[in-house]
N, C-alpha and C positions, 0 to 999 in steps of 0.2 A: 091405772091410769099407766102404769107404770109399764106392763103389760101387755097392753095394747103399743107403744109404740114402739115395744123391742120389736112386737111384731110385725108390723109396719116394714121397720126399719129387715128387719130380717124378709120379708117374700119381698123388696125391692130389689137387698140386695141377691135374691138370688136369680129374681127375674133377671137384673143388670149384665148376673151372669150367663144366663142360662142368654141374652141374643149375644153376647160375646161369644161368645163356643162354639156357636152357629156362622159368625164373622174370620173365621177362619178360613184357609184356600188350602187343600189340597192339591200339593204336583199333579201332575201326571206325569208318566213320564214310560216316556214308548221305547219301548225294545224294535231295535233290527236285527234282526240273524241274517248269520251271514247265509249261501249256499254254495258252504265251503263241502262235500261230504268226501266220506271218509269211509274208504273199500277195503278188511284184511286180504290180505294175500302170506300167502305160504312163499316161506322161503326162497321152497324151492322152488317156485315158479317165475323169480321174479328175471329178470330180460338179465341174458348175457351178459351187457354192458355193463349193469347194476352188480351182478355180479362177482366180474372183472375189478370195476370198484375196492367194495370191497376187497376186495385178495387183497389191491398193489397197496403199497406204501404211502399213506401213515393210517389205514383203518385196519390189515392185514391182524393187525393183534386183537383187536375187536373182531369178540363176539356178538355174528347180530341174531337178536334173538321177538325181532316180528315185526312185520313189515304192514304197508297198509300203504292204496296208492290216493293219491290226495286230488281231489276235481275241484279247480277256484270258482265262481263265477263267473267269469272269463272263458273259460272249459280247458283251462292251462290245469297239464298235471304232472306232479313228481314221486315219487318217492317216499315215500321217510322211513328210514328203520330203523331199525331199536337197539340201543350196539350197548353189549359191556365188560368192562376190562375190570379187572380184579373187580375191584367194591367201587369202582365208577360203572355210571351207564350212558348215556349219552346220546345224541337222536341227528340223523341226518339225515338232509334233504333230499335223494339222488335224483334226475332229470334219466329222460330211456335213453339217452345216450352215450349216460358212466358221468355225467361226469358232476360231479358237487356244488351242489346247490348256496348259496349264507345267504 
């Protein structure tokens, strides 16, 4: 009799636990992909205005290491130029007109 009662309690507990597990709601996460594209550009192929900015103060002490043409979803463009000075690394946003974008 004892085994029968324990078995009934066990089955009731497992059934209750199983039904509670099905009640769990899993949140849906929607990922939004931005449509910004980065196209690699050789340092030597940067527009003259961008090269002039890199040679002027306060950037002339920094060495360009890599560059990309970044096109945003709204079709605006700028050049992202990674620069290095000693152990410091930075990234500049420069418009095709040579103006640094903050």
